C-alpha positions in Angstrom: 96.4 80.6 88.9 99.8 79.1 87.9 103.2 80.9 88.1 106.8 79.8 87.4 108.9 80.1 90.5 112.4 79.1 91.6 113.9 78.2 95.0 117.2 80.1 94.9 118.7 77.9 97.7 118.0 74.6 96.0 117.7 75.8 92.4 114.4 73.9 92.1 112.0 75.2 89.4 108.3 74.6 89.5 104.9 75.8 88.2 103.2 76.7 91.4 99.5 77.3 92.2 99.3 80.8 93.7 96.4 83.3 94.5 95.2 85.6 91.8 96.6 89.1 92.3 94.1 91.8 93.2 93.5 94.7 90.7 94.7 97.7 92.7 94.1 101.3 91.8 96.6 102.7 89.3 97.0 99.6 87.3 95.4 96.7 85.3 95.1 93.0 85.8 96.5 91.3 82.7 95.9 87.7 81.5 99.1 86.5 79.8 99.0 85.4 76.1 102.8 85.2 75.5 105.8 85.8 77.9 109.4 85.9 76.8 112.2 83.9 78.3 115.4 86.0 78.4 118.1 83.4 77.5 120.6 85.8 78.9 119.4 87.4 82.2 117.0 84.7 83.2 119.2 81.8 82.4 122.0 83.5 84.4 119.7 83.6 87.4 118.6 80.0 86.9 122.3 78.9 86.6 123.3 80.8 89.8 120.5 79.1 91.7 122.0 75.7 90.9 125.4 76.6 92.3 126.7 75.7 95.7 126.7 78.4 98.4 130.3 79.2 97.6 129.5 79.5 94.0 126.6 81.8 94.7 128.9 84.0 96.8 131.5 84.2 94.1 128.9 85.1 91.5 127.4 87.9 93.6 130.1 89.7 95.5 127.8 92.7 96.0 125.4 90.6 98.0 128.2 89.1 100.0 129.2 92.7 101.0 125.7 93.3 102.2 125.7 90.2 104.3 129.0 91.1 105.9 127.6 94.6 106.7 124.6 92.9 108.3 126.8 90.7 110.4 128.6 93.7 111.7 125.3 95.4 112.5 123.0 92.6 113.6 125.3 89.8 114.5 125.9 86.4 112.9 122.9 84.4 114.1 120.3 87.0 113.1 122.1 87.5 109.7 122.2 83.8 109.1 118.5 83.4 109.8 117.7 86.3 107.5 119.9 85.1 104.6 118.7 81.5 104.8 115.1 82.6 105.0 115.5 84.7 101.9 117.4 82.0 100.0 114.9 79.3 100.9 111.9 81.2 99.4 110.2 81.1 96.0 111.3 83.8 93.7 109.6 84.7 90.4 111.0 84.6 86.9 110.1 86.7 83.8 109.9 90.4 83.0 108.5 90.8 79.4 105.0 89.7 78.2 101.9 90.5 76.2 98.5 89.9 77.5 94.8 90.9 77.5 93.4 93.4 80.1 91.1 91.4 82.3 90.3 94.1 84.9 90.9 97.9 85.1 91.9 99.5 88.4 90.7 102.9 89.6 92.3 105.8 87.9 93.1 104.0 84.6 91.6 105.6 81.5 93.9 104.6 78.6 92.9 100.9 78.3 89.7 98.9 78.8 88.8 95.3 79.4 89.8 93.2 76.4 92.6 95.5 75.1 95.9 93.9 74.2 98.9 95.3 76.1 102.6 94.8 76.3 104.0 94.7 79.9 107.3 95.2 81.6 108.9 94.6 85.0 110.5 91.8 87.0 107.7 92.2 89.6 104.8 92.8 87.2 105.4 91.0 83.9 106.2 87.5 85.3 105.7 84.1 83.9 102.3 83.8 85.4 98.8 83.4 84.1 97.7 86.7 85.6 99.7 89.8 86.6 98.8 93.2 88.1 100.7 95.8 86.1 100.9 99.5 87.2 100.2 102.3 84.7 103.8 103.1 83.6 104.8 99.5 83.0 102.3 98.7 80.2 101.3 100.2 76.9 98.6 99.3 74.4 99.7 97.1 71.5 99.3 98.8 68.1 96.7 97.4 65.7 98.1 94.6 63.5 101.1 93.7 65.8 100.9 90.0 66.7 100.9 89.2 70.5 103.9 86.9 70.3 105.9 89.8 68.8 104.5 92.3 71.3 105.9 90.1 74.1 109.3 91.5 73.2 108.4 94.9 74.5 110.7 94.9 77.5 113.8 93.5 75.9 113.2 95.9 73.0 113.1 98.8 75.4 116.4 97.7 77.0 118.0 97.6 73.6 116.4 100.9 72.6 117.6 102.7 75.8 121.1 101.4 75.1 121.0 102.8 71.6 119.8 106.2 72.9 122.7 106.3 75.3 125.0 106.0 72.3 123.4 109.0 70.5 123.9 107.5 67.0 123.6 109.8 64.0 123.0 109.2 60.3 126.0 107.8 58.5 128.0 106.7 61.6 129.4 103.2 62.2 128.8 101.2 65.3 130.3 98.0 66.7 127.9 95.6 68.6 129.8 93.1 70.7 127.6 90.2 71.7 124.8 89.0 69.3 122.4 87.4 71.7 118.8 88.7 72.0 119.7 92.3 73.0 122.6 92.5 70.5 120.3 91.4 67.6 117.8 94.1 68.6 120.5 96.7 68.9 121.7 95.8 65.4 118.2 96.4 63.9 117.6 99.6 65.8 120.9 101.1 64.7 120.3 100.0 61.1 116.8 101.6 61.3 118.5 104.8 62.5 120.8 104.9 59.4 123.9 103.6 61.1 126.2 100.9 59.6 126.8 98.1 62.0 129.6 95.6 62.5 128.8 92.7 64.9 131.1 90.5 67.0 130.1 87.1 68.5 131.9 83.7 68.6 128.7 81.9 67.5 128.7 81.8 63.6 124.9 81.2 63.5 124.3 84.4 65.5 126.6 86.3 63.1 124.7 85.0 60.1 121.4 86.0 61.8 122.7 89.6 62.5 123.8 90.0 58.9 120.4 88.9 57.7 118.8 91.5 59.9 120.9 94.4 58.6 124.5 94.2 59.9 127.1 95.1 57.3 129.6 92.5 58.6 129.9 90.1 61.5 132.6 87.8 62.9 134.4 86.2 65.8 135.7 89.0 68.2 139.1 87.4 68.1 139.3 87.2 64.3 140.8 89.7 61.9 137.5 89.9 60.0 135.9 92.2 62.5 138.8 94.6 62.6 139.1 94.6 58.8 135.4 95.4 58.4 135.7 98.3 60.9 138.7 99.8 59.2 137.1 99.5 55.8 133.8 101.1 56.8 135.5 104.0 58.8 138.5 104.7 56.6 140.7 103.5 59.4 139.4 105.9 62.0 137.4 103.4 64.1 133.8 103.1 65.0 131.8 106.0 66.5 130.1 103.8 69.1 130.6 100.4 70.7 127.7 98.6 72.3 128.7 96.0 74.9 125.8 93.5 74.8 127.9 90.5 76.0 128.0 88.7 79.3 130.5 86.5 81.0 133.7 86.9 82.9 136.0 87.7 79.9 137.5 91.2 79.6 137.8 90.8 75.9 134.8 92.9 75.0 136.1 96.0 76.9 139.6 95.6 75.3 138.1 95.1 71.8 136.0 98.2 72.3 139.0 100.4 73.1 140.9 98.9 70.1 138.3 99.5 67.5 136.7 102.8 68.7 137.7 106.1 67.2 139.2 108.9 69.1 136.7 110.3 71.5 134.2 107.5 70.6 131.4 106.3 72.9 131.3 102.9 74.6 127.9 101.9 76.0 127.5 99.0 78.4 124.1 97.3 78.1 124.9 93.7 79.1 126.6 92.4 82.2 130.2 91.9 81.2 133.5 92.3 83.0 134.6 95.9 83.0 138.3 96.1 83.8 139.1 99.2 81.7 142.6 99.2 80.2 143.5 102.7 81.5 146.0 103.7 78.8 143.8 102.6 75.9 140.7 104.5 77.2 142.7 107.5 78.3 144.7 108.0 75.1 141.5 108.0 73.0 139.5 109.8 75.7 136.7 107.4 75.3 133.3 108.2 76.7 132.0 105.2 78.7 128.3 105.2 79.4 126.0 102.8 81.1 122.5 102.0 80.0 120.1 101.3 82.9 117.5 98.8 81.9 114.4 100.1 80.1 115.0 103.8 80.5 114.3 106.7 82.9 111.8 105.7 85.6 113.4 102.3 86.2 113.9 101.6 90.0 111.9 104.8 90.9 108.9 103.6 92.9 107.1 106.9 92.4 107.2 106.3 88.7 106.8 102.6 88.5 104.4 101.9 91.4 102.6 105.3 91.9 102.2 106.2 88.2 103.9 109.6 88.4 105.1 110.3 84.9 108.1 112.5 84.2 107.2 115.7 82.2 107.9 115.1 78.5 109.6 118.4 78.2 112.3 117.3 80.7 112.4 113.5 80.1 111.6 112.7 76.5 112.0 108.9 76.7 110.8 107.2 79.8 110.3 103.5 80.4 106.8 103.6 79.1 107.6 105.8 76.1 110.5 103.5 75.1 108.1 100.5 75.4 105.5 102.3 73.1 108.2 103.4 70.7 109.6 99.9 70.3 106.1 98.4 69.7 105.5 101.1 67.1 108.8 100.2 65.3 107.7 96.6 65.1 104.2 97.5 63.9 105.7 99.6 61.1 108.2 96.9 60.1 111.3 98.7 61.1 112.2 96.0 63.5 111.5 92.3 62.9 111.6 89.9 65.9 110.1 87.0 64.0 113.6 85.5 63.1 114.6 85.8 66.8 111.9 83.4 68.0 113.7 80.0 68.2 111.1 78.1 70.3 107.6 78.5 71.6 106.6 76.2 74.5 103.3 75.7 76.2 103.3 77.3 79.7 102.6 74.0 81.3 106.0 72.8 80.0 107.9 75.7 81.6 110.1 73.5 83.9 111.2 71.2 81.1 111.9 74.2 78.8 114.2 75.8 81.4 116.0 72.4 81.8 116.6 72.1 78.1 117.9 75.6 77.9 120.2 75.2 80.9 121.6 71.9 79.6 122.2 73.3 76.1 119.8 70.8 74.6 117.7 73.7 73.3 119.6 76.3 71.4 117.6 79.5 71.3 118.1 83.2 70.9 114.6 83.6 72.3 112.0 81.2 73.7 108.4 82.1 74.5 105.8 80.7 76.7 102.3 80.4 75.2 99.4 80.5 77.6 96.1 78.6 77.4 93.0 80.6 76.6 90.5 80.9 79.4 87.9 78.2 79.4 84.8 79.2 77.5 82.8 77.3 80.1 83.9 79.5 83.0 81.5 82.4 83.2 82.6 85.6 85.0 80.8 86.3 88.2 78.6 89.4 88.0 80.4 92.1 89.9 78.6 93.5 93.0 79.1 96.5 95.2 77.5 96.6 98.6 75.8 99.8 99.6 76.7 100.1 103.3 73.9 100.4 105.8 73.6 103.7 107.6 73.7 102.9 111.3 73.1 105.6 113.9 73.6 105.7 117.6 72.1 108.4 119.8 72.0 110.9 116.9 71.3 114.5 117.9 72.0 117.8 116.3 74.8 119.8 117.8 73.5 122.2 120.5 73.4 125.9 119.5 72.6 128.9 121.7 69.6 131.2 120.8 69.7 133.0 117.5 73.4 133.4 117.3 74.9 133.4 113.8 76.0 130.1 112.2 79.7 130.0 112.4 81.4 128.3 109.4 84.9 127.1 108.7 86.2 126.3 105.2 88.9 123.6 104.7 90.2 124.5 101.2 89.7 127.7 99.3 90.3 126.7 95.7 88.5 127.7 92.5 85.2 126.0 93.3 85.0 127.2 96.8 85.8 130.8 95.9 83.5 131.0 92.8 80.6 128.7 93.6 80.1 128.6 97.4 81.6 131.5 99.2 79.9 134.2 97.1 76.6 132.8 98.2 77.6 132.9 101.9 79.6 136.1 102.3 76.5 138.4 102.4 74.0 135.9 103.9 72.4 137.0 107.1 72.9 134.9 110.2 76.2 133.5 108.9 79.7 134.2 110.1 82.7 133.1 108.1 84.9 132.1 111.0 88.0 130.4 109.8 89.6 129.3 106.5 92.2 126.5 106.5 94.5 125.9 103.5 97.8 124.0 103.0 99.6 127.2 102.1 99.6 130.4 104.1 99.2 132.7 101.2 96.0 131.0 99.8 94.5 131.3 103.3 95.4 135.0 103.5 93.9 135.6 100.1 90.6 133.9 101.1 90.5 135.9 104.3 91.0 139.2 102.5 88.5 138.5 99.8 85.7 137.0 101.8 86.2 138.5 105.3 87.0 135.3 107.3 87.8 136.2 110.9 90.8 134.0 110.9 93.1 132.3 108.4 95.3 129.3 109.3 97.0 126.1 108.0 96.2 124.3 111.2 93.2 121.9 110.7 93.3 120.7 114.3 92.8 124.2 115.6 89.5 124.4 113.6 88.2 121.0 114.6 89.0 121.8 118.3 87.1 125.2 118.2 83.8 124.5 119.8 82.3 127.8 118.5 82.4 126.5 114.9 79.1 125.0 113.9 79.8 123.6 110.5 82.9 122.7 108.4 83.0 122.8 104.6 85.4 120.3 103.0 86.4 121.7 99.6 89.8 120.1 99.0 91.1 117.7 96.4 89.1 114.5 96.0 91.6 112.1 97.6 91.2 113.9 101.0 87.4 114.2 101.2 86.7 111.0 103.1 89.4 111.5 105.7 88.6 115.1 106.4 84.9 114.3 106.6 85.6 111.6 109.2 87.7 114.0 111.3 85.1 116.7 111.2 82.3 114.3 112.1 84.3 113.0 115.0 84.9 116.6 116.2 81.1 116.9 116.4 80.8 119.3 113.4 78.0 119.4 110.8 79.8 118.7 107.5 79.3 120.0 104.0 81.7 118.0 101.7 82.0 118.7 98.0 81.6 115.6 95.8 82.8 113.0 95.8 82.3 111.8 99.3 84.7 108.8 98.8 86.8 107.4 96.0 86.7 103.7 97.2 84.3 101.4 98.9 86.7 101.3 101.8 86.6 105.1 102.2 82.8 105.1 102.0 82.6 102.4 104.7 85.0 104.3 106.9 82.8 107.4 106.8 79.7 105.4 107.8 81.7 103.7 110.6 82.5 107.2 111.9 78.8 108.1 111.8 78.0 105.0 113.9 81.0 105.6 116.2 80.3 109.3 116.8 76.5 109.4 116.6 77.0 112.3 114.2 75.1 112.0 110.9 75.0 115.7 110.1 76.5 115.4 106.6 75.7 117.0 103.3 77.4 116.2 99.9 77.5 119.0 97.3 74.9 117.5 95.0 73.5 120.9 94.1 71.5 120.3 90.9 68.5 118.9 92.7 68.2 122.3 94.3 68.2 124.2 90.9 65.0 126.4 90.7 64.3 125.7 87.1 64.6 121.9 87.6 62.5 121.9 90.7 59.7 123.9 89.0 59.8 121.5 86.0 59.5 118.5 88.3 56.5 120.0 90.0 54.8 120.5 86.7 55.6 116.9 85.6 53.7 115.7 88.7 53.6 112.2 90.2 54.4 109.1 88.1 52.4 105.9 87.9 54.6 103.9 85.6 58.3 103.5 84.9 60.3 106.4 83.4 63.1 106.7 80.8 65.7 109.4 81.5 68.5 110.6 79.2 71.2 112.9 80.5 73.8 114.2 78.1 76.9 115.8 79.7 79.1 117.6 77.2 82.0 117.7 79.7 84.7 118.9 77.3 88.4 118.5 77.5 90.5 119.4 80.6 93.3 121.8 80.3 96.8 120.2 80.4 98.1 120.2 83.9 94.7 120.1 85.6 94.8 118.1 88.8 91.7 116.3 87.7 94.0 114.4 85.4 95.9 112.9 88.4 93.7 109.8 88.3 96.1 107.7 90.2 95.5 109.8 93.4 92.4 111.8 92.7 90.2 109.1 91.0 88.8 109.1 87.5 87.1 112.2 86.2 83.7 110.6 86.4 84.3 109.6 90.0 84.9 113.2 90.7 81.9 114.7 88.9 79.6 111.9 88.0 77.8 111.9 91.4 76.1 115.1 90.3 74.3 113.4 87.5 73.4 110.2 89.3 72.0 112.2 92.2 69.9 114.3 89.8 68.5 111.3 88.0 67.7 109.5 91.3 66.0 112.6 92.7 63.9 113.0 89.6 62.9 109.3 89.6 62.4 109.3 93.4 64.5 106.2 94.1 68.1 104.9 94.4 69.5 102.7 91.6 69.8 98.9 91.9 72.3 98.3 89.2 74.9 100.1 87.1 76.3 99.3 83.7 79.0 101.3 82.0 80.8 101.1 78.7 83.7 103.3 77.4 83.9 103.5 73.6 87.2 105.4 73.8 88.6 104.7 77.3 87.1 105.9 80.6 86.6 109.6 79.7 83.7 109.1 77.2 81.2 107.0 79.1 77.7 105.6 78.7 76.3 104.7 82.1 72.9 102.9 82.4 71.2 103.0 85.8 68.3 100.7 86.6 65.8 101.5 89.3 63.4 99.3 91.5 60.3 100.2 89.5 61.8 99.4 86.1 62.8 103.0 85.3 66.2 103.5 83.6 68.5 106.5 83.4 71.2 106.8 80.7 74.0 109.2 81.4 76.3 110.0 78.4 79.4 111.6 79.8 81.5 112.7 76.9 84.6 114.9 76.5 84.8 114.9 72.7 81.8 117.1 71.9 81.9 120.6 70.5 82.8 123.3 73.1 79.9 125.6 72.0 77.3 123.0 72.7 75.5 123.2 76.1 77.0 121.2 78.9 73.9 119.5 80.3 70.7 118.5 78.5 68.2 116.2 80.1 65.0 114.4 78.9 62.6 112.4 81.1 59.7 110.5 79.6 56.9 108.9 81.6 53.1 108.4 81.6 52.7 110.3 78.3 54.6 113.3 79.6 58.1 114.7 78.8 60.3 116.9 80.9 63.1 118.6 79.0 66.0 120.6 80.6 68.4 122.7 78.4 71.5 123.5 80.5 69.6 125.2 83.3 68.6 128.0 81.0 65.3 126.6 79.7 62.9 123.9 81.0 59.8 122.5 79.4 57.1 119.9 80.3 54.9 118.4 77.6 51.7 116.6 78.6 48.3 115.7 77.2 44.9 116.6 78.7 41.3 116.4 77.8 41.7 119.8 76.2 44.5 118.6 74.0 48.2 118.9 74.1 49.7 121.4 76.6 53.2 122.6 77.3 54.8 124.5 80.2 57.9 126.4 79.5 60.2 128.5 81.7 63.5 130.1 80.8 66.0 132.5 82.1 68.9 134.5 80.7 72.1 132.4 80.1 74.1 134.6 82.5 71.5 133.8 85.2 72.0 130.0 84.9 71.3 128.7 88.3 72.5 125.1 89.1 71.2 125.2 92.7 74.2 126.2 94.8 72.4 129.1 96.5 69.3 127.1 97.4 71.5 124.2 98.5 73.5 126.4 100.9 70.3 128.0 102.2 68.9 124.6 103.0 72.2 123.5 104.7 72.4 126.6 106.8 68.8 126.2 107.9 69.4 122.7 109.0 72.5 123.8 111.0 70.6 126.7 112.6 67.5 124.8 113.5 68.9 121.3 114.1 66.3 120.0 111.6 66.8 117.2 109.1 69.7 117.5 106.6 68.6 118.6 103.1 69.4 115.2 101.6 69.0 111.9 103.6 72.3 110.2 104.3 71.0 107.0 102.8 70.6 108.8 99.5 74.1 110.3 99.6 75.5 106.8 100.3 73.5 105.2 97.5 74.7 107.8 95.0 78.3 107.5 96.0 78.1 103.7 95.7 76.6 104.0 92.3 79.3 106.3 91.2 82.0 103.8 92.4 80.1 101.0 90.6 80.8 102.8 87.2 84.5 102.0 87.5 83.7 98.4 88.7 81.5 97.9 85.7 84.1 99.2 83.3 86.7 96.9 84.8 84.4 93.8 84.8 82.7 94.4 81.5 79.3 93.7 83.1 76.5 95.3 85.0 77.2 95.8 88.7 74.5 95.0 91.2 74.1 97.4 94.1 73.3 95.1 96.9 72.1 96.6 100.2 74.0 95.2 103.2 71.9 93.2 105.6 
């Protein structure tokens, strides 16, 4: 792909061919449609790069101070090499764009492939054909908003955050000093908020533009016209707020702000102008000086910007992303008009020439945009593939046990599922000893010990893994830790029961299998319990063997999650389907007696409501409808399987039926149980697992099947991201 870069040492600008960024979890890959050139911030950077070394030093005294500190710490030669290496490198340009989502990373559920988004960030919304943008630095574009207008999202957020810092109220009067791009947006935002605005800028054309966009009056900052307008609108008291949206080395904006602000007025610095505050003037009026930091709360916080950790809305109402969405909404509703601010639109391939014309003053523009070419219709996307890792074993043998001694179990994790669905089936089981429970907090371990009679409670995982008397370890923690804890327990020689999912990425799945090969320990079970449900097993037996392909439909009425559920932490814990979907894929594969060969997924309303189509080697198909928008009173799981003139029907593990024809006519087998006796197979699953541990016999589910189900679950996200079926290719 192509990207605009600059060598800060030489000042050279170029459109460089660079690798396409990968689509990492927690973000999206975006193909640019329009990107905005900031004629203030960007052109200042371009101009600085063209200066001599002395000029660069004078323009950035903060960086000079860092260099001097490095000299004192690391010495002159090392510092010189470091500085020259940094200067003589390509640096990116750009920070505001609109584009189309081309690929969706793991954990993203609010956009899908093909959606139009507005993106922010001087590391993620660059002048490049493709950008990877993390969750909190993009937002969907409202219907009806043109993509060239949506490319203003970042600069609009900067202006909006500045206005928020001024806390304007209806009927107030504000002065905006500097009517470049940010100043023009501030004028419109204040006008939309019911504030009368006076503008100040030495460029008459910018003053005329601001007046056409809502300013009450504008003029040269040194003229009497600005002061007269302020005095007339405020009855001589002065403006309630001053917004400094100017740049340069003059101290005039700061002095004018003090002169025209009212007693105890607010002065908000948005731009990068000289700030030598005249002490007497600011002291006598007790002016409140505030700074506006870029797009809003979250800026420069890596946990917010890169890791996707949002601030609770009850504590931080307007974050970077919320400001971005708010500004787009204002444009979509016609409260802000950026059309008159677009002075020039250039093709992306003409980027270098466009910067030259802006720098030389040949091109006068409040805002210039780059327009990107559409992807060639002849280029067909490659069908995505996921490799199902081969299970390799070396000298596999079941851990040795002595006589008929009880099976000693350890639990890592004692959350809601462990305490409600697993431990009640184990606590009274003969031949089982609950040895140790491990949790991250001491109190939760103590609670589990008291309730279920564990012999020991601890927060020390290593003590459990090193205890040779423990036969099996249950991993019942949050999803992000499953693969790592499973690896550690296998390496310690334990038989492992891990709740689904086994892994959240292909890399995690491969690492588990590498551990199996390294340790020779394949004693692993994943908590796919539904294949052990008595009602379903009985129905399968009545259905009998198949001779032709089958069609299976599985409706999962998953429902909404409660606010605050850790299942919503998709950046770290995977998508909701990645956490639960393995249940339904495993059930379908068990009923059909094979592992899927391809997966196709679509999301009508994001990644929570899914339609997943699995294809099997004999031509059978399984469709899993995983929806969160159904009625709460409707059963969670209903399943129909049709094959060879027979139908198997399951109603939420309460009722099962098999319809078939015979020489005597139509027949039907029906079995049901009380709703409160609904059995999804946990008890039978645990019994089979304990038997395998006790006897050293085969594990209840072959490892190859567990791996295939996990790979198919991961393929759902890959299909959503690529917009095409994913082939599940077996490794050779």
